[in-house]
N, C-alpha and C positions, 0 to 999 in steps of 0.2 A: 409229419407227426408234431403235435403240440403238447407240451407238458401241462398247459393250462394254468389256472390259478390254484395255488395250494391253500386249502382251507386249514383252519386251526386244528382240526382233529384228524387230518389225514396226511400220511407221508406219501411221497411219490411211489409208484409201483416199482417192482423189482426191475422191470425192463427200463423204466425211466432212470432209475439209479445207475444201472449199468451204462446207459447212454451217457449220462453225466460223467461217470468215472472214466470211461474209455476216451471221450472227447477231450477231457482235461489232460489226461496222460499223453494223448497223441499230440495235442497242441504244445504241451510242455517239452516233449522230445524235440519238436521242431523249433522251439523258441527258448533256448537255454538262457538263464539269467545269472551270469557269473557273480558270485559274492564270496568274500573271504571265508565264510562259514558254511558254504554249500556242502563240502565233503568232510565236515568235521565228524569225528567218531568219539571224541572225548566229551563225556557228559558235562564236565565242568565248563569247557569252552562253549558248548551249546547253551548252557545256563547263562553265562555272562552275555553271550550274543543276544539272547532273548530278552534279558533284562534291559540291555541297552536299547533294543528296538521297541520296548514298551511305549516310549514317548519320543522316539528319535527317528528321523528319516534315515533310510539305508545309506544315502550318499554322505550324510554327516557322521553316521555311526561307524562307518568302516575304519577310519583312521583311529578313532577312539578305542575300538575293539582291539586293534593290533597293538597299540601302545599299552593298553590295560593288561593284556595277556603277557606282554613282554615284562611288565613290572610285577605282575602276580600270575606266574605260569600255572599254578595249581591251587587247589583249595587250601592247602597247608600254608602256603606263602600269604594268601589273602587273610587267613584266620589269625596268623601271628603278627600281622601288620597293625599299626596304630590306626584308629579311625581317621585321624587327620591326613595320613598318607593316602588313604583311599579317597577321601574327599578332594584332595589336590589332584589325584589322577582323574577324577570324575569332572573336574572343573570345566565348564563350558557345555556340558551335556544337559544341565538343568534337571529339575525334578530330583533334587539331591537326596530325598528320602530313599530313592532306589539304591544309592551307594551305601547309606547306613544300613538298610535292610540286607543288602548283599553281604556286607561285612558281618552282621550279626548271624545271618544264616550260615555263613562259612564256619563260624565258630561252633554252631550247632552241629553241622555235618561232621566236623572233626571230633567234637566232644561226644556226640551221641550216636553217630552213624559210622564210626570207624574210618572217617575220611572218604566214604563212598556216598555219592549222591543217591537218594532214593530212586528206585527204578520203575516207579509206577505213579499214576496220576494222584491217587488218594494220598500217598505218603509225601509226594512233592508238595501238596497243598499245605503241609505242616511247616514248610519253610517260610521264614519271615519275608514278606513282600511278594510271595508267589501266589497269584490268584488263578482262577480257572484257565484263562488263556495261556499264561506262562507255563502252568503245570502241564497242560495238554501239549504245548509245543515241545517241552523237554521230553515228556513221555513218548511222544511220537518220533521226534527227530533223533533222540539219543537211544531210545530203547525199542522203537517200533511198535509201541502199544497202539491198538486200533481205536484211537480216540481222535475226534475232529478238532482242528485248530481253527477258530473262528475269529478273524479280525475284521476291520472295516472293509477291506477288499472282498473278503468272502461274503460278507453281508450284502454288499452291492451286487455281486454276481448272482447269488441265489435269489435275491429279491427281484431282480430283473427277469431271470429265466422263469421263475414261478409266478411272476406278476403279483408279488406281495405289496399291497397298497396301504399297509399299516406302518407306523413309524418303526424303523429298525432299531431305534434306541429304547423301545419298549421291551421289558424283560420277557414277556410272553412271546414276542416275535423272535427275540434272540434264541429262546429255547427251541422254537420251531426250526430255525436255521441250523442250530446245533444238532438237532435230531437228524436232519437231512445229511449233514456231513458225517455224523457218527455212523449212520447207516451205510453210507458209501464206503467208508474205510473198513467195513466188515468184508468187502469183496475185493478191495484194491489195496496196494501197498500204502500204508498210512503215511510214511514220510513223503513218498512220491506224490500222492494225491494232495496232501495238505500244502506242500510247497508249490505244487503245480497250480492249484486254484488261487492261492495268494498271488503268485506271479501273473496269472491270467487277469486278475483284477487290477494289478499294478501296471501292466503293460498293454492289455487289450481292452478289457471292459472298464475303461477309465471313467472317472466321474463326469467329465465334460467332453462332449463330441467324440464318443468312441467310434472307431471305424468298423461299423457293423457289416460292411461288405466283405470283410475278411474274417468274420467270426464263424466258427464251426457250429454255433448254436442258432444261427439266424432262422433256420427252418422250424424251430419249435420254441424259441424264446418268446415268452408272453409279451414282454416289454417291446420287442421289435415288431412282432406281428400285430400288436395293438397300437403301435405308434406312440408308445409311452416311455421310450428310453430316457428322454430328458426329464421325465417326471419321477422316475424311480432311481434310487430308493427314496422313500418318504422319511423325513426326519421331523422331530418335534421342533417347534419354533425356538430359535436360539434366545437364551436369556441375555438381556442387555448387560454388557460388562460394567462392573463398578469402576469408578475412577479413584485413584489414590495418588497423593504427592508425598515424596520422601525428600527431606532436607538434610544433607550430609555436610558436616563441617570438616575441613581439611586443615589440620594443625601439624606443621612440620618444624622440627627443631634438631639441629646437628645431624641432618641426614636421616632422621627417624620420623615416622608418621604415626599419629594416634589412630588406633583401631581397637575393636573389641569383637569378641565372638558372640554371635546372635544365638542366644539359648532359648528364645521364645518360640512359640509355635507359629509365628507369622512367616512372611516371605523370607526365604533363604535361611532357614533354621540350620544351625551348626556351622555356618560360614562366617568369615570375618568381614565386618563392615566398618565404614567410617562412623564415628559417633554421630548421633542425631543432634543437629544444631538447634532446631526449633521443635517444640513439642506441641502436637495437636493444633497446628496453625495452617491455615489455607495459604495458597500461593500468593494471593493478593492482599494479605493482611499482616505482612511482616514488618511494616513500618518503614520510616525513612532511614533509620540507622542500621539497617541490615548490612552484614559484611559483603565483600565483593563476590558477586555471583560469577562463577567461571563458566558454567555450562549447564544446560538443561537437556536431559536425555529422555525422549519418549520411549516407552517400552510396552509392547503388547504381550501380555501373558495370557494363558488359557482362559482365566476368569477375571482378568483385571487389566485396565488401562493405567499404566504407571508412568509418572513423570518424576525423574530423579534430578534433584537440584544439588549442584556441588558448589560450596562456598569456601573461599580461602579466608581463614581466620589468623590474625597475627598474634593474638594472645589466647592462652588456654582458657576456654570458657569456664566460668565459675561453677555452673551446674554439672560439669563433667566430673568434678572432684568427688561427687557422691557415688559415681559409678566405678566400683573397684575392679570391674572387668576391663577397663580401658588400659591398654598397654602401648608403649612406644616401640615400634618395630623398625629395625634398620632396613633401608631400601634393598640392600643386597640379600636380605633374608625373606623378602616378600614372596618369593616363589615357593617357600616352604609352608605357606598358609593358603588355605582354600578361600578364594574370593568369588563372588558372583561375576559372571562374564562382563557385565557393563562396567563394574568397578575396576576390573583388571584392565579393560580397554582404556578407561579413563586415565589410569595411572600410566599406561604405556604412552599415551598421547600427550600427557601433561607433566611428566616427571621432571623435565628440565625447568618448566615454569614454576613448579612447586619447590624446586631446590633439592630434589632427591638424587640428582646425578651431578 
């Protein structure tokens, strides 16, 4: 039996939907994937887990989830905390707007929802930072609502099984895949199927060189039958990453270091940074009298190639006096301020050299 190629205006038949659901649940039962949030029943903890997983791999997110829940065990403790506390707890996870949104949404839940997380997709969408994927995940895993959860793994699985040869990052294709999963969870347990198909994509139907010989779908997977597993899913051509250089000055005096909170909408908004030493200057145009360069750290972000330059300055730069946001922070207090991971690692490796210990 082959599911064939799914056209833009047709869903699979009921028999095909049942085959998809049954095989995913059967595979999932035989291939459990232990994670700390697998058996969660607390909607708050499921919410936190899903926000962490929006832009973070499971392996990295596990320890952060545990420490975050230990510090903020419920929505009330999160809501009454200061934003800076939340940012410090989030440090290292990146995409810090997630932490700010989580904090704002917690205040909304306490203030307007009686401390109870909304129990359905539509109302969850009202929370700051919660989009269709996260709302579907919470609605399904916390409340059992029959709504499909579609992430990159799910898109890959469905596009291969149904032979979808259009870019999966097209909104029309996403809607088609969403419709397939939405239809499937009308007949099968929403939490079990959603988690099962995501795990199937993460462990079995992997991006590169999947082991199709052990796949339950090989007798009707369009990609396998047509020899197109390596070609699917199709994606739009990646946009070339922009390049940017950042030049930080490190001024230390009496065991204190100059820093300021980044309030702009640029990289690392809301975090504490070293003040900029050079304004609007390219790496090769700093002149002969530049201060001592300590280190250059290349960093690859989602949309940007970043090179971070750290310079040791012996005198407080004159142009810093105009920035009222610059403060001197004692080295022993640095853990109370949220810093980008590269800056935190730099301080850890260079604190003695800078005279901070």
